[in-house]
mmCIF file of the C-alpha atoms, coordinates in Angstrom:
data_MODEL
# 
_entry.id   MODEL 
# 
loop_
_atom_site.group_PDB 
_atom_site.id 
_atom_site.type_symbol 
_atom_site.label_atom_id 
_atom_site.label_alt_id 
_atom_site.label_comp_id 
_atom_site.label_asym_id 
_atom_site.label_entity_id 
_atom_site.label_seq_id 
_atom_site.pdbx_PDB_ins_code 
_atom_site.Cartn_x 
_atom_site.Cartn_y 
_atom_site.Cartn_z 
_atom_site.occupancy 
_atom_site.B_iso_or_equiv 
_atom_site.pdbx_formal_charge 
_atom_site.auth_seq_id 
_atom_site.auth_comp_id 
_atom_site.auth_asym_id 
_atom_site.auth_atom_id 
_atom_site.pdbx_PDB_model_num 
ATOM 1  C CA . MET A 1 1  ? 207.221 -0.059 36.877 1.00 0.00 ? 1  MET A CA 1 
ATOM 2  C CA . LYS A 1 2  ? 206.938 3.294  35.297 1.00 0.00 ? 2  LYS A CA 1 
ATOM 3  C CA . SER A 1 3  ? 205.777 6.157  37.547 1.00 0.00 ? 3  SER A CA 1 
ATOM 4  C CA . LYS A 1 4  ? 203.796 9.271  36.464 1.00 0.00 ? 4  LYS A CA 1 
ATOM 5  C CA . ASN A 1 5  ? 205.150 11.200 39.458 1.00 0.00 ? 5  ASN A CA 1 
ATOM 6  C CA . ILE A 1 6  ? 207.721 13.925 38.926 1.00 0.00 ? 6  ILE A CA 1 
ATOM 7  C CA . PHE A 1 7  ? 209.488 15.533 41.804 1.00 0.00 ? 7  PHE A CA 1 
ATOM 8  C CA . ILE A 1 8  ? 211.225 18.879 41.368 1.00 0.00 ? 8  ILE A CA 1 
ATOM 9  C CA . ALA A 1 9  ? 213.753 19.930 44.105 1.00 0.00 ? 9  ALA A CA 1 
ATOM 10 C CA . ARG A 1 10 ? 215.611 23.151 44.132 1.00 0.00 ? 10 ARG A CA 1 
ATOM 11 C CA . PRO A 1 11 ? 218.605 22.763 46.388 1.00 0.00 ? 11 PRO A CA 1 
ATOM 12 C CA . LYS A 1 12 ? 220.471 25.924 47.290 1.00 0.00 ? 12 LYS A CA 1 
ATOM 13 C CA . THR A 1 13 ? 223.740 24.640 48.531 1.00 0.00 ? 13 THR A CA 1 
ATOM 14 C CA . ALA A 1 14 ? 226.286 22.038 47.567 1.00 0.00 ? 14 ALA A CA 1 
ATOM 15 C CA . ASP A 1 15 ? 225.482 20.098 50.696 1.00 0.00 ? 15 ASP A CA 1 
ATOM 16 C CA . GLN A 1 16 ? 221.852 19.816 49.716 1.00 0.00 ? 16 GLN A CA 1 
ATOM 17 C CA . ILE A 1 17 ? 222.818 18.699 46.203 1.00 0.00 ? 17 ILE A CA 1 
ATOM 18 C CA . ASN A 1 18 ? 225.075 16.026 47.570 1.00 0.00 ? 18 ASN A CA 1 
ATOM 19 C CA . ALA A 1 19 ? 222.432 14.865 50.063 1.00 0.00 ? 19 ALA A CA 1 
ATOM 20 C CA . LEU A 1 20 ? 219.765 14.569 47.349 1.00 0.00 ? 20 LEU A CA 1 
ATOM 21 C CA . LYS A 1 21 ? 222.159 12.575 45.034 1.00 0.00 ? 21 LYS A CA 1 
ATOM 22 C CA . ALA A 1 22 ? 223.096 10.278 47.945 1.00 0.00 ? 22 ALA A CA 1 
ATOM 23 C CA . PHE A 1 23 ? 219.477 9.716  48.843 1.00 0.00 ? 23 PHE A CA 1 
ATOM 24 C CA . MET A 1 24 ? 218.446 8.910  45.301 1.00 0.00 ? 24 MET A CA 1 
ATOM 25 C CA . GLN A 1 25 ? 221.331 6.601  44.875 1.00 0.00 ? 25 GLN A CA 1 
ATOM 26 C CA . ALA A 1 26 ? 220.690 4.780  48.089 1.00 0.00 ? 26 ALA A CA 1 
ATOM 27 C CA . LEU A 1 27 ? 217.133 4.085  47.007 1.00 0.00 ? 27 LEU A CA 1 
ATOM 28 C CA . LYS A 1 28 ? 218.209 3.216  43.528 1.00 0.00 ? 28 LYS A CA 1 
ATOM 29 C CA . ILE A 1 29 ? 216.012 5.921  42.022 1.00 0.00 ? 29 ILE A CA 1 
ATOM 30 C CA . LYS A 1 30 ? 216.946 7.239  38.517 1.00 0.00 ? 30 LYS A CA 1 
ATOM 31 C CA . TYR A 1 31 ? 217.377 10.941 38.423 1.00 0.00 ? 31 TYR A CA 1 
ATOM 32 C CA . GLU A 1 32 ? 218.657 13.633 36.171 1.00 0.00 ? 32 GLU A CA 1 
ATOM 33 C CA . ILE A 1 33 ? 220.061 17.111 36.939 1.00 0.00 ? 33 ILE A CA 1 
ATOM 34 C CA . SER A 1 34 ? 219.236 20.063 34.773 1.00 0.00 ? 34 SER A CA 1 
ATOM 35 C CA . THR A 1 35 ? 220.785 23.464 35.177 1.00 0.00 ? 35 THR A CA 1 
ATOM 36 C CA . GLU A 1 36 ? 218.394 25.087 32.727 1.00 0.00 ? 36 GLU A CA 1 
ATOM 37 C CA . GLU A 1 37 ? 215.404 27.042 33.609 1.00 0.00 ? 37 GLU A CA 1 
ATOM 38 C CA . HIS A 1 38 ? 212.278 25.625 31.847 1.00 0.00 ? 38 HIS A CA 1 
ATOM 39 C CA . TYR A 1 39 ? 209.272 27.765 31.322 1.00 0.00 ? 39 TYR A CA 1 
ATOM 40 C CA . ASN A 1 40 ? 206.242 27.257 29.152 1.00 0.00 ? 40 ASN A CA 1 
ATOM 41 C CA . ALA A 1 41 ? 206.895 29.182 25.983 1.00 0.00 ? 41 ALA A CA 1 
ATOM 42 C CA . GLU A 1 42 ? 203.320 30.411 25.832 1.00 0.00 ? 42 GLU A CA 1 
ATOM 43 C CA . PHE A 1 43 ? 203.473 31.555 29.384 1.00 0.00 ? 43 PHE A CA 1 
ATOM 44 C CA . VAL A 1 44 ? 206.677 33.537 28.729 1.00 0.00 ? 44 VAL A CA 1 
ATOM 45 C CA . LYS A 1 45 ? 205.035 35.121 25.623 1.00 0.00 ? 45 LYS A CA 1 
ATOM 46 C CA . LYS A 1 46 ? 202.090 36.290 27.683 1.00 0.00 ? 46 LYS A CA 1 
ATOM 47 C CA . ILE A 1 47 ? 204.356 37.746 30.424 1.00 0.00 ? 47 ILE A CA 1 
ATOM 48 C CA . LEU A 1 48 ? 206.474 39.670 27.940 1.00 0.00 ? 48 LEU A CA 1 
ATOM 49 C CA . GLU A 1 49 ? 203.392 41.039 26.221 1.00 0.00 ? 49 GLU A CA 1 
ATOM 50 C CA . SER A 1 50 ? 201.965 42.156 29.570 1.00 0.00 ? 50 SER A CA 1 
ATOM 51 C CA . LYS A 1 51 ? 205.256 43.943 30.426 1.00 0.00 ? 51 LYS A CA 1 
ATOM 52 C CA . LYS A 1 52 ? 205.165 45.685 27.041 1.00 0.00 ? 52 LYS A CA 1 
ATOM 53 C CA . GLN A 1 53 ? 201.593 46.776 27.616 1.00 0.00 ? 53 GLN A CA 1 
ATOM 54 C CA . ILE A 1 54 ? 202.481 48.217 31.031 1.00 0.00 ? 54 ILE A CA 1 
ATOM 55 C CA . THR A 1 55 ? 205.496 50.181 29.583 1.00 0.00 ? 55 THR A CA 1 
ATOM 56 C CA . GLU A 1 56 ? 203.059 51.578 26.910 1.00 0.00 ? 56 GLU A CA 1 
ATOM 57 C CA . GLY A 1 57 ? 200.619 52.610 29.533 1.00 0.00 ? 57 GLY A CA 1 
ATOM 58 C CA . LYS A 1 58 ? 197.951 50.141 28.216 1.00 0.00 ? 58 LYS A CA 1 
ATOM 59 C CA . PHE A 1 59 ? 196.611 48.912 31.608 1.00 0.00 ? 59 PHE A CA 1 
ATOM 60 C CA . THR A 1 60 ? 193.828 49.651 34.073 1.00 0.00 ? 60 THR A CA 1 
ATOM 61 C CA . ASP A 1 61 ? 194.671 50.619 37.610 1.00 0.00 ? 61 ASP A CA 1 
ATOM 62 C CA . VAL A 1 62 ? 192.193 49.286 40.096 1.00 0.00 ? 62 VAL A CA 1 
ATOM 63 C CA . LYS A 1 63 ? 192.322 50.441 43.653 1.00 0.00 ? 63 LYS A CA 1 
ATOM 64 C CA . PRO A 1 64 ? 191.727 47.681 46.269 1.00 0.00 ? 64 PRO A CA 1 
ATOM 65 C CA . LYS A 1 65 ? 188.477 49.167 47.456 1.00 0.00 ? 65 LYS A CA 1 
ATOM 66 C CA . ALA A 1 66 ? 187.096 49.154 43.901 1.00 0.00 ? 66 ALA A CA 1 
ATOM 67 C CA . LEU A 1 67 ? 188.279 45.559 43.079 1.00 0.00 ? 67 LEU A CA 1 
ATOM 68 C CA . THR A 1 68 ? 184.948 43.846 43.810 1.00 0.00 ? 68 THR A CA 1 
ATOM 69 C CA . SER A 1 69 ? 182.920 46.210 41.652 1.00 0.00 ? 69 SER A CA 1 
ATOM 70 C CA . PHE A 1 70 ? 185.629 46.048 38.867 1.00 0.00 ? 70 PHE A CA 1 
ATOM 71 C CA . ILE A 1 71 ? 185.346 42.194 38.777 1.00 0.00 ? 71 ILE A CA 1 
ATOM 72 C CA . GLU A 1 72 ? 181.596 42.283 38.756 1.00 0.00 ? 72 GLU A CA 1 
ATOM 73 C CA . ASP A 1 73 ? 181.595 44.694 35.808 1.00 0.00 ? 73 ASP A CA 1 
ATOM 74 C CA . LEU A 1 74 ? 183.712 42.356 33.699 1.00 0.00 ? 74 LEU A CA 1 
# 
């Protein structure tokens, strides 16, 4: 049976890693371990562009009290 479910765990210690491995093996669940960070390339591109715009001063500063009217004016 093929599952559409994907579980992502982010253990912080070696004990957590070993516990997860043991759990998966005990239930005979196939798993893989990746040490790479995966981000959507389009998302990364947008974030980098936003950072560039902020450094260039190309942004609008909205005070919390004016947020509602700012959104309504969009």
